[in-house]
N, CA and C of each residue as an Amber inpcrd file, in Angstrom:
protein
   150
 -42.5160000 -23.2280000 -21.4840000 -42.1250000 -24.3430000 -21.9620000
 -41.9600000 -24.4130000 -23.5830000 -41.2150000 -25.4120000 -24.1740000
 -40.9870000 -25.8040000 -25.7620000 -42.1540000 -26.5020000 -25.8750000
 -42.7440000 -26.1840000 -27.0820000 -43.9120000 -27.2430000 -27.1960000
 -43.0430000 -28.6840000 -27.9850000 -43.7230000 -29.5170000 -27.6190000
 -43.1190000 -30.9080000 -28.2040000 -43.4640000 -31.1880000 -29.8850000
 -42.5190000 -31.4800000 -30.5100000 -42.5680000 -31.7290000 -31.7430000
 -42.3410000 -33.3000000 -32.1190000 -43.0660000 -33.6480000 -33.3400000
 -42.4340000 -34.7980000 -33.7960000 -41.3180000 -35.0160000 -35.0560000
 -40.6220000 -36.0100000 -34.9170000 -39.5450000 -35.8540000 -35.7500000
 -39.0360000 -37.3200000 -36.0930000 -38.7830000 -37.5070000 -37.3660000
 -38.5560000 -38.6880000 -38.4280000 -37.2730000 -38.7250000 -38.8930000
 -36.4330000 -39.4340000 -38.3620000 -34.8790000 -39.2230000 -39.0880000
 -34.4350000 -40.9420000 -39.1560000 -33.6670000 -40.8910000 -40.2210000
 -33.2720000 -42.3240000 -40.5810000 -31.6910000 -42.0690000 -40.1900000
 -31.3510000 -43.3410000 -39.7670000 -29.8930000 -43.6040000 -39.1080000
 -29.5930000 -45.0820000 -38.9140000 -28.2340000 -45.2330000 -38.4300000
 -27.4880000 -46.4950000 -38.1820000 -27.5650000 -47.2700000 -36.7170000
 -27.8660000 -46.2450000 -36.0090000 -27.7090000 -46.7630000 -34.3890000
 -28.6430000 -45.7830000 -33.5040000 -29.2980000 -45.9940000 -32.6210000
 -29.7990000 -44.9470000 -31.5350000 -29.1320000 -45.6930000 -30.1330000
 -28.5310000 -44.6100000 -29.3850000 -28.4430000 -44.8640000 -27.9820000
 -29.0550000 -43.5250000 -27.1520000 -29.7830000 -44.2540000 -26.2930000
 -30.6770000 -43.3380000 -25.3000000 -29.5640000 -42.8020000 -24.1300000
 -29.0830000 -41.7590000 -24.0760000 -28.0370000 -41.2190000 -22.9200000
 -28.5050000 -40.3210000 -21.9710000 -27.9030000 -40.0600000 -20.8400000
 -28.3130000 -38.9660000 -19.9550000 -27.1700000 -37.5170000 -20.3280000
 -27.3710000 -36.5800000 -20.1760000 -26.6160000 -35.6130000 -20.3150000
 -25.9360000 -35.1720000 -19.1680000 -24.5280000 -35.1160000 -19.0490000
 -23.8680000 -34.7170000 -17.6630000 -23.1220000 -33.3460000 -17.7550000
 -23.0410000 -32.6570000 -16.7740000 -22.6460000 -31.3130000 -16.5830000
 -21.0740000 -31.2510000 -16.7360000 -20.3240000 -30.5150000 -17.4720000
 -18.9750000 -30.7500000 -18.1380000 -18.8760000 -29.1860000 -18.1750000
 -18.1630000 -28.7130000 -16.8810000 -18.0920000 -27.0130000 -16.8560000
 -19.0040000 -26.3240000 -17.2460000 -19.2910000 -25.2730000 -17.9600000
 -20.5780000 -24.5020000 -18.3460000 -21.1060000 -25.1900000 -19.4150000
 -21.0180000 -26.6200000 -19.6080000 -21.8860000 -27.0800000 -20.8740000
 -22.3240000 -28.7210000 -20.4360000 -22.6730000 -29.1740000 -21.3060000
 -23.2400000 -30.3820000 -21.3830000 -22.3870000 -31.2310000 -22.2110000
 -22.7640000 -32.6780000 -21.6040000 -21.7100000 -33.7510000 -22.0340000
 -22.3810000 -34.9670000 -22.3720000 -22.1040000 -35.7380000 -23.3640000
 -22.8840000 -37.1620000 -23.9900000 -21.8640000 -37.8940000 -24.7030000
 -21.3630000 -39.3160000 -23.6610000 -19.9800000 -40.0760000 -24.3570000
 -20.7800000 -40.5160000 -25.5350000 -20.2820000 -41.0060000 -26.4970000
 -20.7200000 -41.7020000 -27.5170000 -19.5310000 -43.0920000 -27.6960000
 -19.6890000 -44.1560000 -28.4300000 -18.7680000 -44.8320000 -28.6400000
 -17.3060000 -44.0190000 -29.5870000 -16.2070000 -44.4590000 -29.4200000
 -14.8730000 -44.0760000 -29.8750000 -15.3920000 -44.3470000 -31.5140000
 -16.0570000 -45.2570000 -32.1660000 -16.1740000 -45.5310000 -33.5770000
 -16.8180000 -44.6320000 -34.0190000 -17.6360000 -43.5320000 -33.3480000
 -18.3290000 -42.6780000 -33.9350000 -17.7880000 -41.1400000 -33.9860000
 -16.3110000 -40.9290000 -33.7050000 -15.4910000 -40.0370000 -33.7470000
 -15.2840000 -39.5850000 -35.2790000 -15.7470000 -38.0070000 -35.4140000
 -15.6320000 -37.6740000 -36.7790000 -17.0190000 -38.0480000 -37.7950000
 -18.1250000 -38.4640000 -36.9780000 -19.0500000 -39.0610000 -37.8450000
 -20.5050000 -37.9060000 -37.2870000 -21.2120000 -37.6280000 -38.2550000
 -22.3640000 -36.9070000 -37.9100000 -23.1440000 -37.4670000 -36.8710000
 -23.9680000 -36.6230000 -36.2280000 -25.0640000 -37.1870000 -35.1890000
 -25.8850000 -36.0320000 -35.0270000 -27.1800000 -36.6250000 -34.3150000
 -27.9680000 -35.5420000 -34.2350000 -28.5880000 -35.4760000 -32.7000000
 -28.7780000 -34.8250000 -32.1550000 -29.4580000 -34.6830000 -30.7940000
 -30.7270000 -34.5730000 -30.7540000 -31.2270000 -35.1980000 -30.0310000
 -33.0400000 -34.8940000 -29.7080000 -32.8860000 -34.7720000 -28.2230000
 -33.9010000 -33.6070000 -27.6630000 -34.0580000 -33.6040000 -26.4390000
 -35.2870000 -34.0350000 -26.1270000 -35.5110000 -35.3780000 -25.2410000
 -36.5540000 -35.9370000 -25.0520000 -37.4170000 -35.6180000 -23.7480000
 -36.8210000 -34.7730000 -22.8360000 -37.7440000 -34.4150000 -21.8460000
 -37.6610000 -32.7990000 -21.9260000 -38.7080000 -32.2330000 -21.4860000
 -38.7660000 -30.7610000 -21.5760000 -37.9210000 -29.8840000 -20.4920000
 -37.6900000 -28.8160000 -21.2000000 -36.5300000 -27.9810000 -20.2760000
 -37.5830000 -26.7390000 -19.7060000 -37.0820000 -26.8510000 -18.3000000
 -37.9650000 -25.7750000 -17.1690000 -37.1800000 -24.4070000 -18.1230000
 -37.9560000 -23.3180000 -17.9500000 -37.5070000 -21.9020000 -18.1520000
 -37.2080000 -21.6050000 -16.8690000 -36.2250000 -20.5340000 -16.8570000
 -35.8400000 -19.6990000 -15.7520000 -36.5280000 -18.6810000 -15.5570000
């Protein structure tokens, strides 16, 4: 299991989303106004190791 860390970031907007499956990857939809902008994705739930 991964250790939880504390992260402090500054930004302009926060959206909490659930990642959905797309092929062999995950997908998060954001507003079209975000296209071409830099974003950071932070994992909020632990990942179970296989």
